[in-house]
N, C-alpha and C positions, 0 to 999 in steps of 0.2 A: 762531380763534386771533387773538392780538393781540401787539403788541410795544411796547417802550418805547425812547426815545432816552436818551442819556447824562444829560441834564438831570434826567429823572425818576428814573433810577437813583441819581444822586448825592443827590437829595432823599430818596429812600427810605433810602439807607444812612446819611444824616445824621439820620434820624428826623424830618424836616421834615413838617409837616402839608400836606394838599392832596388834592384829588380825584384827581389823577394818582397819588399815592402809594397811595391806597386802591384804585384800579383795578389798579395793578401788584401790590399784595399779593393781591388777589382772583384775578388771573390766575395768579399763582404757586401759590396754594393749590389752584386748580382744574386745574392743569397745562395751562393754555391760553396760556402765554406762549412765544413763540419769541424767540431771540437773533439780532440782526443782526451780521454779521461786523465792520462798521464800529464799532458800539457795543462789541462785545466787545474789539476792539483798544484803544479808548479806555479802557475800564474796566481792562484788564490793564496799561495804561501807567502806572498809579499805582505808584510804587516802594514805597509803604507798604501796599499791598494785602495783607491776610493770605492765606496759602496756601490755607486752607480756603475762603475766600470766592472766590478765583480758581477753585478747583475746582468750586464750585457754579455759577459762571457757565458754565464749560466743559461742565458736565453738561446744560445747557438745550439743547433742540432748536435747531440752528443753521440759519438760512436759507441755502440754497445759491444761488450765482449761476447764472442761466439763460443759455443761449447768446444772444449779442447784447446782454448787459447793458450793457457799456461804451458801445456806440453809443446805446442808449436813454437811458442816464443823461446822456450828453453832449447829446443832442437835448432832453431835458427841461430841463436847465440852461440851454441856449441859449434855450428858450422863455420861461423866467422872466426871464433877463437882458434879452431883447428888449423886455420890458415895463418896463424901468428898475428892476427890483426886485433886492434882494440875493439871491444864490444861491450860498451857500458850497458848495464841492465836497463836503464830507462830508454836508451836508444833501441834496445832489442824489443821492448814492449811497444814503443811507438811504431817501429817497423812492422811488427806483426799485426797491430791494429790497422795500419794502412793496407797491408796485404789482404786481411780478412774483409775489409770494407771496400776494397778496390779503389783506394784513394791515392792520388799523387801527393807527395810531400814537398812543401816549400820550406827551405832551411838555409841557414848560413853555416851550419855545423858540418864540416867536411868528413867526419867519421861515418856519416850515413852512406858514403860511397862504398864502404866495405859491405854494408848490408845490401846495397843495390847490386853489387857484383855476386853476392851469394843468393840472391832471390830475384823476383820480378818487380821489386819496388821501383817506381818511377820517382826520381828525386830531381827537384828543381833548385839548383844552387844559385846563390846570389853572387858568389865570388869565384 
């Protein structure tokens, strides 16, 4: 299984080119894509999102939080911050969800490289 962050979903929905978009499309077609709650929340926050598209997002397998998630996410964020790197809260949550579910992350967002260096996160970048 694999997952994608919001940057890749937005590129996919906009019809943008990129290796990340191709990977997302392939994962969708092969039913190998899981949805992260943080990403789902971001996507559903679009006031112009068509209802059919919102329904298709909700129909994807949703990654559940494991006990101790919040503590692990906080410790991971602290680890990245201690190295003087940017560690946005949402990125911390996405990373910890991926780690807990053993998912690789498709993204265009380069800040995930800091989380990959601080953990066992596998990140597939488009750029």
